[in-house]
PyMOL Python script that loads the backbone (N, CA, C, O; Angstrom):
from pymol import cmd

cmd.read_pdbstr("""\
ATOM      1  N   MET A   1      67.802-116.742 -83.003  1.00  0.00           N
ATOM      2  CA  MET A   1      68.925-117.635 -82.987  1.00  0.00           C
ATOM      3  C   MET A   1      69.138-118.144 -84.401  1.00  0.00           C
ATOM      4  O   MET A   1      68.175-118.421 -85.116  1.00  0.00           O
ATOM      5  N   ILE A   2      70.374-118.266 -84.804  1.00  0.00           N
ATOM      6  CA  ILE A   2      70.705-118.806 -86.111  1.00  0.00           C
ATOM      7  C   ILE A   2      71.252-120.209 -85.914  1.00  0.00           C
ATOM      8  O   ILE A   2      72.253-120.405 -85.224  1.00  0.00           O
ATOM      9  N   SER A   3      70.594-121.178 -86.519  1.00  0.00           N
ATOM     10  CA  SER A   3      71.053-122.561 -86.427  1.00  0.00           C
ATOM     11  C   SER A   3      71.820-122.902 -87.699  1.00  0.00           C
ATOM     12  O   SER A   3      72.052-122.040 -88.547  1.00  0.00           O
ATOM     13  N   ALA A   4      72.206-124.153 -87.820  1.00  0.00           N
ATOM     14  CA  ALA A   4      72.953-124.587 -88.998  1.00  0.00           C
ATOM     15  C   ALA A   4      72.086-124.566 -90.253  1.00  0.00           C
ATOM     16  O   ALA A   4      72.612-124.495 -91.363  1.00  0.00           O
ATOM     17  N   THR A   5      70.775-124.626 -90.093  1.00  0.00           N
ATOM     18  CA  THR A   5      69.906-124.714 -91.261  1.00  0.00           C
ATOM     19  C   THR A   5      68.961-123.544 -91.438  1.00  0.00           C
ATOM     20  O   THR A   5      68.443-123.332 -92.535  1.00  0.00           O
ATOM     21  N   GLN A   6      68.722-122.769 -90.369  1.00  0.00           N
ATOM     22  CA  GLN A   6      67.745-121.690 -90.485  1.00  0.00           C
ATOM     23  C   GLN A   6      67.892-120.694 -89.350  1.00  0.00           C
ATOM     24  O   GLN A   6      68.659-120.907 -88.411  1.00  0.00           O
ATOM     25  N   SER A   7      67.147-119.605 -89.451  1.00  0.00           N
ATOM     26  CA  SER A   7      67.081-118.609 -88.388  1.00  0.00           C
ATOM     27  C   SER A   7      65.751-118.789 -87.667  1.00  0.00           C
ATOM     28  O   SER A   7      64.698-118.854 -88.300  1.00  0.00           O
ATOM     29  N   VAL A   8      65.806-118.870 -86.324  1.00  0.00           N
ATOM     30  CA  VAL A   8      64.618-119.165 -85.530  1.00  0.00           C
ATOM     31  C   VAL A   8      64.471-118.106 -84.433  1.00  0.00           C
ATOM     32  O   VAL A   8      65.431-117.855 -83.704  1.00  0.00           O
ATOM     33  N   PRO A   9      63.295-117.477 -84.294  1.00  0.00           N
ATOM     34  CA  PRO A   9      63.105-116.528 -83.190  1.00  0.00           C
ATOM     35  C   PRO A   9      63.016-117.277 -81.853  1.00  0.00           C
ATOM     36  O   PRO A   9      62.326-118.291 -81.751  1.00  0.00           O
ATOM     37  N   VAL A  10      63.710-116.777 -80.840  1.00  0.00           N
ATOM     38  CA  VAL A  10      63.681-117.383 -79.512  1.00  0.00           C
ATOM     39  C   VAL A  10      63.600-116.291 -78.458  1.00  0.00           C
ATOM     40  O   VAL A  10      63.953-115.142 -78.720  1.00  0.00           O
ATOM     41  N   ASN A  11      63.135-116.649 -77.264  1.00  0.00           N
ATOM     42  CA  ASN A  11      63.147-115.736 -76.129  1.00  0.00           C
ATOM     43  C   ASN A  11      64.543-115.714 -75.536  1.00  0.00           C
ATOM     44  O   ASN A  11      65.190-116.755 -75.422  1.00  0.00           O
ATOM     45  N   VAL A  12      65.012-114.522 -75.155  1.00  0.00           N
ATOM     46  CA  VAL A  12      66.344-114.344 -74.572  1.00  0.00           C
ATOM     47  C   VAL A  12      66.174-113.780 -73.163  1.00  0.00           C
ATOM     48  O   VAL A  12      65.357-112.888 -72.935  1.00  0.00           O
ATOM     49  N   TYR A  13      66.954-114.311 -72.222  1.00  0.00           N
ATOM     50  CA  TYR A  13      66.857-113.912 -70.815  1.00  0.00           C
ATOM     51  C   TYR A  13      68.244-113.599 -70.275  1.00  0.00           C
ATOM     52  O   TYR A  13      69.238-114.143 -70.757  1.00  0.00           O
ATOM     53  N   LEU A  14      68.314-112.728 -69.279  1.00  0.00           N
ATOM     54  CA  LEU A  14      69.521-112.512 -68.488  1.00  0.00           C
ATOM     55  C   LEU A  14      69.289-113.162 -67.137  1.00  0.00           C
ATOM     56  O   LEU A  14      68.303-112.861 -66.465  1.00  0.00           O
ATOM     57  N   ALA A  15      70.183-114.049 -66.734  1.00  0.00           N
ATOM     58  CA  ALA A  15      69.984-114.784 -65.487  1.00  0.00           C
ATOM     59  C   ALA A  15      71.321-115.086 -64.843  1.00  0.00           C
ATOM     60  O   ALA A  15      72.357-115.102 -65.508  1.00  0.00           O
ATOM     61  N   ASP A  16      71.286-115.326 -63.546  1.00  0.00           N
ATOM     62  CA  ASP A  16      72.462-115.823 -62.830  1.00  0.00           C
ATOM     63  C   ASP A  16      72.428-117.341 -62.930  1.00  0.00           C
ATOM     64  O   ASP A  16      71.459-117.974 -62.513  1.00  0.00           O
ATOM     65  N   LEU A  17      73.475-117.916 -63.477  1.00  0.00           N
ATOM     66  CA  LEU A  17      73.526-119.346 -63.742  1.00  0.00           C
ATOM     67  C   LEU A  17      74.372-120.035 -62.682  1.00  0.00           C
ATOM     68  O   LEU A  17      75.511-119.637 -62.435  1.00  0.00           O
ATOM     69  N   LEU A  18      73.814-121.069 -62.056  1.00  0.00           N
ATOM     70  CA  LEU A  18      74.530-121.859 -61.061  1.00  0.00           C
ATOM     71  C   LEU A  18      74.472-123.322 -61.487  1.00  0.00           C
ATOM     72  O   LEU A  18      73.392-123.905 -61.581  1.00  0.00           O
ATOM     73  N   LEU A  19      75.625-123.906 -61.742  1.00  0.00           N
ATOM     74  CA  LEU A  19      75.711-125.319 -62.078  1.00  0.00           C
ATOM     75  C   LEU A  19      76.379-126.035 -60.919  1.00  0.00           C
ATOM     76  O   LEU A  19      77.591-125.911 -60.745  1.00  0.00           O
ATOM     77  N   PRO A  20      75.625-126.783 -60.119  1.00  0.00           N
ATOM     78  CA  PRO A  20      76.214-127.484 -58.972  1.00  0.00           C
ATOM     79  C   PRO A  20      76.921-128.760 -59.413  1.00  0.00           C
ATOM     80  O   PRO A  20      76.320-129.627 -60.048  1.00  0.00           O
ATOM     81  N   PHE A  21      78.177-128.863 -59.078  1.00  0.00           N
ATOM     82  CA  PHE A  21      78.974-130.059 -59.369  1.00  0.00           C
ATOM     83  C   PHE A  21      79.604-130.522 -58.064  1.00  0.00           C
ATOM     84  O   PHE A  21      80.584-129.936 -57.605  1.00  0.00           O
ATOM     85  N   GLY A  22      79.046-131.575 -57.462  1.00  0.00           N
ATOM     86  CA  GLY A  22      79.577-132.082 -56.202  1.00  0.00           C
ATOM     87  C   GLY A  22      79.476-131.024 -55.123  1.00  0.00           C
ATOM     88  O   GLY A  22      78.432-130.393 -54.960  1.00  0.00           O
ATOM     89  N   THR A  23      80.559-130.826 -54.387  1.00  0.00           N
ATOM     90  CA  THR A  23      80.574-129.801 -53.345  1.00  0.00           C
ATOM     91  C   THR A  23      80.920-128.434 -53.903  1.00  0.00           C
ATOM     92  O   THR A  23      80.715-127.415 -53.245  1.00  0.00           O
ATOM     93  N   ALA A  24      81.445-128.418 -55.124  1.00  0.00           N
ATOM     94  CA  ALA A  24      81.780-127.148 -55.764  1.00  0.00           C
ATOM     95  C   ALA A  24      80.649-126.754 -56.701  1.00  0.00           C
ATOM     96  O   ALA A  24      79.775-127.565 -57.011  1.00  0.00           O
ATOM     97  N   GLY A  25      80.671-125.541 -57.135  1.00  0.00           N
ATOM     98  CA  GLY A  25      79.668-125.083 -58.077  1.00  0.00           C
ATOM     99  C   GLY A  25      80.283-124.076 -59.021  1.00  0.00           C
ATOM    100  O   GLY A  25      81.381-123.570 -58.789  1.00  0.00           O
ATOM    101  N   PHE A  26      79.578-123.800 -60.062  1.00  0.00           N
ATOM    102  CA  PHE A  26      80.017-122.831 -61.059  1.00  0.00           C
ATOM    103  C   PHE A  26      78.948-121.754 -61.138  1.00  0.00           C
ATOM    104  O   PHE A  26      77.779-122.052 -61.383  1.00  0.00           O
ATOM    105  N   VAL A  27      79.346-120.502 -60.931  1.00  0.00           N
ATOM    106  CA  VAL A  27      78.400-119.389 -60.957  1.00  0.00           C
ATOM    107  C   VAL A  27      78.801-118.440 -62.077  1.00  0.00           C
ATOM    108  O   VAL A  27      79.961-118.046 -62.191  1.00  0.00           O
ATOM    109  N   MET A  28      77.828-118.083 -62.894  1.00  0.00           N
ATOM    110  CA  MET A  28      78.042-117.083 -63.934  1.00  0.00           C
ATOM    111  C   MET A  28      76.923-116.057 -63.800  1.00  0.00           C
ATOM    112  O   MET A  28      75.776-116.328 -64.157  1.00  0.00           O
ATOM    113  N   ALA A  29      77.259-114.883 -63.287  1.00  0.00           N
ATOM    114  CA  ALA A  29      76.259-113.838 -63.061  1.00  0.00           C
ATOM    115  C   ALA A  29      75.962-113.091 -64.355  1.00  0.00           C
ATOM    116  O   ALA A  29      76.869-112.792 -65.131  1.00  0.00           O
ATOM    117  N   GLY A  30      74.698-112.794 -64.578  1.00  0.00           N
ATOM    118  CA  GLY A  30      74.289-112.013 -65.738  1.00  0.00           C
ATOM    119  C   GLY A  30      74.518-112.709 -67.069  1.00  0.00           C
ATOM    120  O   GLY A  30      74.873-112.060 -68.052  1.00  0.00           O
ATOM    121  N   ALA A  31      74.322-114.008 -67.114  1.00  0.00           N
ATOM    122  CA  ALA A  31      74.519-114.767 -68.352  1.00  0.00           C
ATOM    123  C   ALA A  31      73.332-114.556 -69.283  1.00  0.00           C
ATOM    124  O   ALA A  31      72.185-114.513 -68.839  1.00  0.00           O
ATOM    125  N   GLN A  32      73.613-114.425 -70.579  1.00  0.00           N
ATOM    126  CA  GLN A  32      72.548-114.326 -71.565  1.00  0.00           C
ATOM    127  C   GLN A  32      72.151-115.739 -71.961  1.00  0.00           C
ATOM    128  O   GLN A  32      72.976-116.504 -72.459  1.00  0.00           O
ATOM    129  N   LEU A  33      70.888-116.084 -71.739  1.00  0.00           N
ATOM    130  CA  LEU A  33      70.382-117.423 -72.010  1.00  0.00           C
ATOM    131  C   LEU A  33      69.288-117.361 -73.058  1.00  0.00           C
ATOM    132  O   LEU A  33      68.494-116.421 -73.082  1.00  0.00           O
ATOM    133  N   MET A  34      69.248-118.359 -73.920  1.00  0.00           N
ATOM    134  CA  MET A  34      68.189-118.451 -74.921  1.00  0.00           C
ATOM    135  C   MET A  34      67.311-119.652 -74.605  1.00  0.00           C
ATOM    136  O   MET A  34      67.806-120.701 -74.195  1.00  0.00           O
ATOM    137  N   GLU A  35      66.037-119.497 -74.794  1.00  0.00           N
ATOM    138  CA  GLU A  35      65.086-120.566 -74.523  1.00  0.00           C
ATOM    139  C   GLU A  35      65.312-121.723 -75.497  1.00  0.00           C
ATOM    140  O   GLU A  35      65.526-121.512 -76.691  1.00  0.00           O
ATOM    141  N   PHE A  36      65.261-122.937 -74.974  1.00  0.00           N
ATOM    142  CA  PHE A  36      65.446-124.148 -75.769  1.00  0.00           C
ATOM    143  C   PHE A  36      64.167-124.963 -75.716  1.00  0.00           C
ATOM    144  O   PHE A  36      63.737-125.384 -74.642  1.00  0.00           O
ATOM    145  N   VAL A  37      63.562-125.184 -76.864  1.00  0.00           N
ATOM    146  CA  VAL A  37      62.332-125.974 -76.938  1.00  0.00           C
ATOM    147  C   VAL A  37      62.654-127.231 -77.753  1.00  0.00           C
ATOM    148  O   VAL A  37      62.700-127.182 -78.983  1.00  0.00           O
ATOM    149  N   PRO A  38      62.875-128.358 -77.064  1.00  0.00           N
ATOM    150  CA  PRO A  38      63.208-129.589 -77.787  1.00  0.00           C
ATOM    151  C   PRO A  38      61.995-130.156 -78.522  1.00  0.00           C
ATOM    152  O   PRO A  38      60.850-129.915 -78.142  1.00  0.00           O
ATOM    153  N   GLY A  39      62.269-130.907 -79.569  1.00  0.00           N
ATOM    154  CA  GLY A  39      61.193-131.568 -80.305  1.00  0.00           C
ATOM    155  C   GLY A  39      60.602-132.695 -79.474  1.00  0.00           C
ATOM    156  O   GLY A  39      61.206-133.124 -78.491  1.00  0.00           O
ATOM    157  N   GLY A  40      59.443-133.170 -79.853  1.00  0.00           N
ATOM    158  CA  GLY A  40      58.788-134.248 -79.128  1.00  0.00           C
ATOM    159  C   GLY A  40      59.651-135.497 -79.052  1.00  0.00           C
ATOM    160  O   GLY A  40      60.209-135.931 -80.060  1.00  0.00           O
ATOM    161  N   GLY A  41      59.764-136.076 -77.866  1.00  0.00           N
ATOM    162  CA  GLY A  41      60.554-137.282 -77.672  1.00  0.00           C
ATOM    163  C   GLY A  41      62.048-137.043 -77.585  1.00  0.00           C
ATOM    164  O   GLY A  41      62.819-138.002 -77.550  1.00  0.00           O
ATOM    165  N   SER A  42      62.477-135.795 -77.549  1.00  0.00           N
ATOM    166  CA  SER A  42      63.908-135.491 -77.478  1.00  0.00           C
ATOM    167  C   SER A  42      64.463-135.837 -76.100  1.00  0.00           C
ATOM    168  O   SER A  42      63.815-135.548 -75.094  1.00  0.00           O
ATOM    169  N   PRO A  43      65.655-136.451 -76.029  1.00  0.00           N
ATOM    170  CA  PRO A  43      66.246-136.758 -74.727  1.00  0.00           C
ATOM    171  C   PRO A  43      66.938-135.546 -74.083  1.00  0.00           C
ATOM    172  O   PRO A  43      67.399-135.641 -72.945  1.00  0.00           O
ATOM    173  N   TYR A  44      67.015-134.426 -74.783  1.00  0.00           N
ATOM    174  CA  TYR A  44      67.743-133.259 -74.291  1.00  0.00           C
ATOM    175  C   TYR A  44      66.846-132.343 -73.474  1.00  0.00           C
ATOM    176  O   TYR A  44      65.689-132.116 -73.826  1.00  0.00           O
ATOM    177  N   GLN A  45      67.395-131.813 -72.366  1.00  0.00           N
ATOM    178  CA  GLN A  45      66.673-130.860 -71.528  1.00  0.00           C
ATOM    179  C   GLN A  45      67.360-129.507 -71.509  1.00  0.00           C
ATOM    180  O   GLN A  45      66.726-128.491 -71.226  1.00  0.00           O
ATOM    181  N   ILE A  46      68.668-129.486 -71.812  1.00  0.00           N
ATOM    182  CA  ILE A  46      69.445-128.252 -71.790  1.00  0.00           C
ATOM    183  C   ILE A  46      70.614-128.379 -72.754  1.00  0.00           C
ATOM    184  O   ILE A  46      71.157-129.468 -72.939  1.00  0.00           O
ATOM    185  N   LEU A  47      70.996-127.284 -73.357  1.00  0.00           N
ATOM    186  CA  LEU A  47      72.197-127.232 -74.176  1.00  0.00           C
ATOM    187  C   LEU A  47      73.150-126.248 -73.512  1.00  0.00           C
ATOM    188  O   LEU A  47      72.768-125.119 -73.205  1.00  0.00           O
ATOM    189  N   VAL A  48      74.373-126.670 -73.293  1.00  0.00           N
ATOM    190  CA  VAL A  48      75.384-125.814 -72.671  1.00  0.00           C
ATOM    191  C   VAL A  48      76.318-125.333 -73.766  1.00  0.00           C
ATOM    192  O   VAL A  48      76.846-126.137 -74.534  1.00  0.00           O
ATOM    193  N   GLY A  49      76.523-124.028 -73.840  1.00  0.00           N
ATOM    194  CA  GLY A  49      77.356-123.441 -74.886  1.00  0.00           C
ATOM    195  C   GLY A  49      78.835-123.527 -74.608  1.00  0.00           C
ATOM    196  O   GLY A  49      79.270-123.826 -73.495  1.00  0.00           O
ATOM    197  N   ARG A  50      79.597-123.257 -75.651  1.00  0.00           N
ATOM    198  CA  ARG A  50      81.059-123.304 -75.542  1.00  0.00           C
ATOM    199  C   ARG A  50      81.597-122.262 -74.571  1.00  0.00           C
ATOM    200  O   ARG A  50      82.652-122.471 -73.971  1.00  0.00           O
ATOM    201  N   ASP A  51      80.889-121.135 -74.403  1.00  0.00           N
ATOM    202  CA  ASP A  51      81.355-120.113 -73.474  1.00  0.00           C
ATOM    203  C   ASP A  51      81.407-120.637 -72.046  1.00  0.00           C
ATOM    204  O   ASP A  51      82.206-120.149 -71.247  1.00  0.00           O
ATOM    205  N   ILE A  52      80.585-121.611 -71.707  1.00  0.00           N
ATOM    206  CA  ILE A  52      80.607-122.220 -70.377  1.00  0.00           C
ATOM    207  C   ILE A  52      81.556-123.414 -70.362  1.00  0.00           C
ATOM    208  O   ILE A  52      82.360-123.554 -69.440  1.00  0.00           O
ATOM    209  N   ILE A  53      81.470-124.270 -71.372  1.00  0.00           N
ATOM    210  CA  ILE A  53      82.327-125.459 -71.423  1.00  0.00           C
ATOM    211  C   ILE A  53      83.809-125.078 -71.434  1.00  0.00           C
ATOM    212  O   ILE A  53      84.627-125.768 -70.826  1.00  0.00           O
ATOM    213  N   CYS A  54      84.159-123.987 -72.117  1.00  0.00           N
ATOM    214  CA  CYS A  54      85.569-123.577 -72.225  1.00  0.00           C
ATOM    215  C   CYS A  54      86.152-123.042 -70.920  1.00  0.00           C
ATOM    216  O   CYS A  54      87.359-122.814 -70.837  1.00  0.00           O
ATOM    217  N   ARG A  55      85.325-122.840 -69.909  1.00  0.00           N
ATOM    218  CA  ARG A  55      85.822-122.378 -68.606  1.00  0.00           C
ATOM    219  C   ARG A  55      86.333-123.533 -67.754  1.00  0.00           C
ATOM    220  O   ARG A  55      86.873-123.311 -66.670  1.00  0.00           O
ATOM    221  N   GLY A  56      86.168-124.762 -68.233  1.00  0.00           N
ATOM    222  CA  GLY A  56      86.615-125.933 -67.485  1.00  0.00           C
ATOM    223  C   GLY A  56      87.105-127.000 -68.431  1.00  0.00           C
ATOM    224  O   GLY A  56      87.423-126.729 -69.589  1.00  0.00           O
ATOM    225  N   ALA A  57      87.162-128.211 -67.930  1.00  0.00           N
ATOM    226  CA  ALA A  57      87.560-129.367 -68.735  1.00  0.00           C
ATOM    227  C   ALA A  57      86.362-130.297 -68.827  1.00  0.00           C
ATOM    228  O   ALA A  57      85.848-130.761 -67.808  1.00  0.00           O
ATOM    229  N   PHE A  58      85.922-130.567 -70.038  1.00  0.00           N
ATOM    230  CA  PHE A  58      84.737-131.382 -70.271  1.00  0.00           C
ATOM    231  C   PHE A  58      85.152-132.667 -70.972  1.00  0.00           C
ATOM    232  O   PHE A  58      85.859-132.635 -71.979  1.00  0.00           O
ATOM    233  N   SER A  59      84.707-133.798 -70.433  1.00  0.00           N
ATOM    234  CA  SER A  59      85.026-135.099 -71.013  1.00  0.00           C
ATOM    235  C   SER A  59      83.749-135.917 -71.117  1.00  0.00           C
ATOM    236  O   SER A  59      82.978-135.991 -70.160  1.00  0.00           O
ATOM    237  N   LEU A  60      83.522-136.532 -72.273  1.00  0.00           N
ATOM    238  CA  LEU A  60      82.330-137.336 -72.517  1.00  0.00           C
ATOM    239  C   LEU A  60      82.766-138.717 -72.972  1.00  0.00           C
ATOM    240  O   LEU A  60      83.574-138.846 -73.892  1.00  0.00           O
ATOM    241  N   SER A  61      82.227-139.764 -72.325  1.00  0.00           N
ATOM    242  CA  SER A  61      82.602-141.128 -72.684  1.00  0.00           C
ATOM    243  C   SER A  61      81.529-141.755 -73.565  1.00  0.00           C
ATOM    244  O   SER A  61      80.418-141.236 -73.670  1.00  0.00           O
ATOM    245  N   PHE A  62      81.867-142.866 -74.189  1.00  0.00           N
ATOM    246  CA  PHE A  62      80.940-143.533 -75.098  1.00  0.00           C
ATOM    247  C   PHE A  62      79.779-144.215 -74.371  1.00  0.00           C
ATOM    248  O   PHE A  62      78.771-144.541 -74.999  1.00  0.00           O
ATOM    249  N   ASP A  63      79.903-144.435 -73.055  1.00  0.00           N
ATOM    250  CA  ASP A  63      78.807-145.073 -72.319  1.00  0.00           C
ATOM    251  C   ASP A  63      77.832-144.060 -71.740  1.00  0.00           C
ATOM    252  O   ASP A  63      76.949-144.432 -70.968  1.00  0.00           O
ATOM    253  N   GLY A  64      77.975-142.778 -72.098  1.00  0.00           N
ATOM    254  CA  GLY A  64      77.027-141.755 -71.669  1.00  0.00           C
ATOM    255  C   GLY A  64      77.436-140.981 -70.427  1.00  0.00           C
ATOM    256  O   GLY A  64      76.748-140.030 -70.057  1.00  0.00           O
ATOM    257  N   HIS A  65      78.530-141.351 -69.769  1.00  0.00           N
ATOM    258  CA  HIS A  65      78.990-140.613 -68.593  1.00  0.00           C
ATOM    259  C   HIS A  65      79.796-139.396 -69.036  1.00  0.00           C
ATOM    260  O   HIS A  65      80.448-139.407 -70.080  1.00  0.00           O
ATOM    261  N   PHE A  66      79.735-138.349 -68.219  1.00  0.00           N
ATOM    262  CA  PHE A  66      80.522-137.169 -68.536  1.00  0.00           C
ATOM    263  C   PHE A  66      81.175-136.623 -67.277  1.00  0.00           C
ATOM    264  O   PHE A  66      80.740-136.908 -66.161  1.00  0.00           O
ATOM    265  N   THR A  67      82.227-135.833 -67.471  1.00  0.00           N
ATOM    266  CA  THR A  67      82.939-135.163 -66.396  1.00  0.00           C
ATOM    267  C   THR A  67      83.147-133.716 -66.797  1.00  0.00           C
ATOM    268  O   THR A  67      83.574-133.428 -67.915  1.00  0.00           O
ATOM    269  N   PHE A  68      82.845-132.811 -65.887  1.00  0.00           N
ATOM    270  CA  PHE A  68      83.116-131.390 -66.111  1.00  0.00           C
ATOM    271  C   PHE A  68      83.860-130.896 -64.884  1.00  0.00           C
ATOM    272  O   PHE A  68      83.325-130.929 -63.775  1.00  0.00           O
ATOM    273  N   ALA A  69      85.083-130.441 -65.073  1.00  0.00           N
ATOM    274  CA  ALA A  69      85.915-129.964 -63.967  1.00  0.00           C
ATOM    275  C   ALA A  69      86.250-128.497 -64.161  1.00  0.00           C
ATOM    276  O   ALA A  69      86.547-128.063 -65.274  1.00  0.00           O
ATOM    277  N   LEU A  70      86.204-127.735 -63.081  1.00  0.00           N
ATOM    278  CA  LEU A  70      86.544-126.310 -63.127  1.00  0.00           C
ATOM    279  C   LEU A  70      87.952-126.103 -62.662  1.00  0.00           C
ATOM    280  O   LEU A  70      88.430-124.970 -62.627  1.00  0.00           O
TER     281      LEU A  70
END
""", "prot")
cmd.dss("prot")
cmd.show_as("cartoon", "prot")
cmd.util.cbc("prot")
cmd.orient("prot")
């Protein structure tokens, strides 16, 4: 993976991705996923790429709430 500051080797996987949102869900079959290893104390558990975000409408508020609509 190439980041903004360096190139980092990562594990790459092919997986079926299911993001459950309420009663609806988002399925992406055969998605290429890269392993994400956050630094110690990081609040992040997952990073979602633009290829997924661009399939819907994503809104983030200043109080930490977000909305993702398909």
